[in-house]
C-alpha positions in Angstrom: 1.4 -26.8 3.6 -0.3 -24.3 5.9 -4.1 -24.3 5.6 -5.3 -20.8 5.0 -8.9 -21.8 5.7 -11.6 -19.3 4.5 -10.3 -16.0 3.2 -11.9 -12.6 3.5 -11.1 -9.3 1.9 -11.5 -6.2 4.1 -11.7 -3.0 2.0 -13.6 -1.9 -1.1 -11.2 0.2 -3.1 -9.4 -0.6 -6.3 -6.5 -2.6 -4.8 -9.0 -4.6 -2.6 -11.0 -5.3 -5.8 -8.0 -6.4 -7.7 -6.9 -8.8 -4.8 -10.4 -10.1 -4.6 -10.3 -10.9 -8.3 -7.0 -12.8 -8.0 -8.0 -14.8 -4.9 -11.6 -15.7 -5.9 -10.3 -17.3 -9.1 -8.5 -19.9 -6.9 -10.9 -20.3 -4.0 -14.3 -19.7 -5.6 -15.4 -18.2 -2.3 -14.4 -15.1 -0.3 -15.9 -13.0 2.4 -15.8 -9.3 1.5 -16.2 -6.4 3.9 -17.7 -3.2 2.7 -18.4 -0.3 5.0 -21.5 0.8 3.3 -24.6 -1.4 2.7 -25.7 0.6 -0.3 -22.4 -0.3 -2.1 -23.0 -3.9 -1.3 -26.5 -3.7 -2.7 -25.3 -2.0 -5.9 -22.5 -4.6 -6.3 -24.9 -7.5 -6.1 -27.3 -5.8 -8.5 -24.7 -5.0 -11.3 -22.1 -7.7 -10.7 -19.1 -5.5 -10.2 -17.8 -2.9 -7.7 -19.9 0.2 -8.4 -17.0 2.6 -7.7 -13.7 0.9 -8.6 -12.4 -1.3 -11.4 -15.9 -1.4 -12.9 -14.7 -3.6 -15.8 -14.0 -6.6 -13.4 -17.1 -8.7 -13.1 -17.7 -11.2 -10.3 -19.9 -14.3 -9.8 -22.1 -13.2 -6.9 -22.5 -16.9 -5.8 -18.8 -16.8 -4.8 -18.9 -13.8 -2.6 -20.4 -13.4 0.9 -20.6 -9.6 1.5 -20.9 -8.0 4.9 -20.8 -4.5 6.5 -20.2 -6.1 9.9 -16.5 -6.4 10.6 -17.1 -8.6 13.6 -19.0 -11.1 11.5 -16.2 -11.2 9.0 -13.5 -11.7 11.6 -15.6 -14.4 13.4 -16.4 -16.4 10.2 -13.0 -16.3 8.3 -9.6 -17.6 9.0 -7.3 -15.5 6.8 -8.1 -11.8 6.8 -6.6 -9.6 4.0 -6.7 -6.0 5.0 -6.8 -3.5 2.0 -8.3 -0.4 3.6 -6.7 3.1 3.3 -4.3 3.4 6.3 -6.3 6.3 7.9 -9.4 4.1 8.1 -7.7 1.0 9.7 -7.6 2.2 13.3 -11.3 3.4 13.5 -12.4 0.2 11.8 -10.6 -2.1 14.3 -12.0 -0.2 17.3 -15.3 -1.8 16.4 -13.9 -5.3 16.9 -15.2 -7.6 19.7 -13.4 -10.7 18.4 -9.7 -11.4 18.9 -7.4 -11.4 15.9 -4.6 -13.3 17.6 -5.7 -16.7 16.2 -6.1 -15.3 12.6 -3.7 -15.3 9.7 -3.6 -11.5 9.0 -2.3 -10.3 5.6 -1.9 -6.5 5.0 -1.9 -5.0 1.5 -2.1 -1.5 3.0 0.8 0.7 1.8 0.6 3.2 4.6 1.2 3.9 8.3 -1.4 3.7 11.0 -2.3 7.3 11.9 -1.4 8.6 15.4 0.6 5.4 16.0 3.5 5.8 13.6 3.5 2.0 13.1 3.3 0.1 9.8 0.3 -2.2 9.8 2.1 -5.4 10.8 3.6 -3.7 13.8 0.2 -2.3 14.7 -1.5 -5.8 14.5 1.3 -7.3 16.6 1.7 -4.7 19.3 -1.9 -3.6 19.7 -3.9 -6.7 18.8 -1.5 -9.4 19.8 -1.2 -11.2 16.4 1.9 -13.3 16.5 4.6 -12.3 14.0 4.4 -15.7 12.3 0.7 -15.0 11.6 1.4 -11.7 9.9 2.1 -11.3 6.2 2.4 -8.4 3.7 1.8 -8.1 0.0 4.3 -6.0 -1.9 5.7 -5.3 -5.3 4.9 -3.2 -8.4 1.2 -3.7 -8.7 -1.2 -1.2 -10.0 -4.8 -2.4 -9.5 -5.8 -1.2 -13.0 -3.2 -3.5 -14.6 -4.3 -6.5 -12.5 -7.8 -5.8 -13.7 -6.6 -6.0 -17.3 -4.7 -9.2 -16.4 -1.4 -7.7 -17.4 1.7 -9.6 -16.0 2.3 -8.6 -12.4 4.9 -9.8 -9.9 4.0 -9.9 -6.2 6.1 -10.6 -3.1 4.6 -12.1 0.1 6.5 -11.2 3.2 6.2 -13.4 6.3 8.5 -14.7 9.0 7.0 -18.1 8.5 8.1 -19.4 5.1 5.4 -22.1 4.9 2.6 -19.6 5.5 4.1 -17.2 3.0 4.2 -20.0 0.4 0.6 -21.0 1.1 -0.6 -17.5 0.5 1.4 -17.3 -2.8 -0.6 -20.3 -4.0 -3.9 -18.3 -4.0 -2.2 -15.4 -5.8 -0.3 -17.1 -8.5 -1.9 -17.3 -12.0 -1.2 -16.8 -15.7 -0.9 -13.1 -15.1 0.5 -13.0 -11.5 3.9 -14.4 -10.5 4.8 -14.6 -6.8 7.7 -15.1 -4.5 8.3 -15.0 -0.7 10.5 -12.9 1.5 11.2 -12.7 5.3 11.6 -8.9 5.2 8.1 -7.9 6.5 9.2 -4.6 7.9 11.4 -3.7 5.0 8.6 -4.4 2.5 6.1 -2.3 4.5 8.4 0.7 5.1 9.5 0.6 1.4 5.9 0.7 0.3 5.3 3.8 2.4 8.5 5.6 1.3 7.9 4.8 -2.4 4.6 6.8 -2.2 6.5 9.8 -0.7 9.1 9.6 -3.4 6.4 9.4 -6.1 4.9 12.6 -4.7 8.4 14.1 -5.1 8.6 12.9 -8.7 5.2 14.3 -9.4 6.1 17.7 -7.9 9.2 17.8 -10.1 7.0 16.9 -13.2 4.6 19.7 -12.3 7.6 22.0 -12.1 8.7 20.9 -15.6 11.8 19.1 -14.6 12.7 16.6 -17.3 13.4 12.9 -17.5 17.2 13.4 -16.9 16.5 14.8 -13.5 13.7 12.3 -12.7 16.3 9.5 -13.1 18.6 11.2 -10.6 15.8 11.8 -8.2 14.7 8.2 -8.2 18.4 7.1 -7.9 18.8 9.2 -4.8 15.4 8.1 -3.5 16.6 4.5 -3.6 19.7 5.3 -1.7 17.6 7.2 0.9 15.3 4.2 1.2 18.1 1.8 1.7 19.6 4.0 4.4 16.3 3.9 6.3 15.6 0.2 5.8 19.1 -0.7 7.0 18.4 1.3 10.2 14.8 0.1 10.9 15.4 -3.6 10.0 19.1 -4.4 9.5 19.0 -7.6 7.5 20.5 -8.7 4.2 18.4 -7.5 1.3 18.9 -6.3 -2.3 17.4 -2.8 -2.8 17.2 -3.5 -6.5 14.7 -6.3 -6.0 11.3 -5.8 -7.6 9.5 -5.3 -4.2 11.7 -2.3 -3.5 13.1 -0.7 -6.7 10.3 -2.2 -8.9 7.5 -0.8 -6.8 9.3 2.6 -6.6 9.6 2.8 -10.4 6.0 2.0 -11.2 4.7 4.4 -8.5 7.1 7.1 -9.5 6.5 7.0 -13.2 3.1 5.4 -14.0 0.0 7.3 -15.2 -2.0 5.1 -12.7 0.0 6.4 -9.7 -2.2 8.5 -7.4 0.8 9.8 -5.5 2.5 11.0 -8.7 -0.7 12.6 -9.8 -1.1 14.3 -6.5 2.5 15.6 -6.6 2.1 16.9 -10.1 -0.9 19.0 -9.0 1.2 20.4 -6.1 4.0 21.2 -8.5 1.6 23.0 -10.8 0.4 25.3 -8.0 -2.6 23.5 -6.4 -2.9 23.7 -2.7 -2.9 20.4 -0.8 -6.6 20.7 0.0 -7.6 21.5 -3.6 -5.5 18.7 -5.0 -7.1 16.2 -2.6 -10.6 17.4 -3.4 -10.1 17.2 -7.2 -8.5 13.7 -7.1 -11.4 12.2 -5.1 -9.1 9.4 -4.1 -6.6 9.0 -1.3 -2.9 9.6 -2.0 -1.4 7.5 0.8 1.9 9.3 0.5 0.4 12.5 1.9 -0.2 10.8 5.3 2.9 8.7 5.0 5.1 11.7 4.6 4.1 13.1 8.0 4.4 9.8 9.7 7.8 9.0 8.3 9.1 12.5 9.2 8.0 11.8 12.8 9.5 8.4 12.9 12.8 9.7 11.5 13.0 12.4 14.2 14.1 9.5 16.5 16.3 7.7 14.0 18.1 10.7 12.4 18.6 9.0 9.1 19.8 11.4 6.3 16.6 11.7 4.2 16.6 15.0 2.2 13.8 13.9 -0.2 11.5 13.0 2.6 12.3 16.4 4.3 11.7 18.3 1.1 8.3 16.7 0.5 7.3 17.3 4.1 8.3 20.9 3.9 6.2 21.4 0.8 3.1 19.6 2.0 3.1 20.5 5.7 5.2 23.6 6.1 3.8 25.2 2.9 7.3 26.0 1.6 7.3 26.9 -2.1 7.9 23.8 -4.3 10.2 25.8 -6.5 12.4 26.8 -3.6 12.4 23.4 -1.9 13.1 21.4 -5.0 15.9 23.8 -6.0 17.6 23.2 -2.6 17.2 19.5 -3.2 18.8 19.6 -6.6 21.8 21.3 -5.1 22.3 18.4 -2.7 22.3 15.7 -5.5 25.4 14.5 -7.3 
């Protein structure tokens, strides 16, 4: 089986913390990149992430922290990127070491700003990482539930089956079940779109649409997602698989969903800026909506839900008007 070598986590948010918890239980050593030294100092002092998933405690002897991205890339073989998508490009600009020999795993559910590329495409096209050295983590997986060790199913996508299986070994536990998939692009684009559709579901919730309509909305969203995925990566897949439908359902309905919360605030009348300020956390779907709209300008896939969310967030069209037009297009 493929040797993952030493594993490092790059990112300090809730999902990064959840993945670190899962992996360190197997490896008993990880490197961990934090942007801010004061966060590292606080983590070491109190034994847990000072800002996210504070109930998850770590053995400090098992973690090598660093705020130097070059040191992390130089010293570790498998790099798990879990930063918010808007931060990835500025972070990588600081690199002086090549990534092409590393096994790069992305757990970022967003698109690289100004590039309109999902992260695996970005690592491959800009940093020369071979496709067989790129993997993605997908599936319905709220970090908060991982922290509580509630049963979670994850999918590792990679074109190299042996490498995908090797990485599932460090994820599998009593509360995490795993499987592999070759559909790297499909998993990544689905993870972007599900955030957009979760915002749509939140907007409808804020507008007092009921469960009956929410079911129709998500049904249409999955049809829209499938049309897009079949265009961008036309391989055989089942859209009802947990990495597609399952991830959409948990993001569209759960109380832990940032994107649903963000959408609900918009539906209740908040401006985009005021909703972002009050949340104090990034809703990836806000950025993903703009990027997906720009990507689809070249593909011309029929995506009325994406268009509606874009019009509400970026064109400042009334949510009441836009969602009413959307309801008239559903059957």
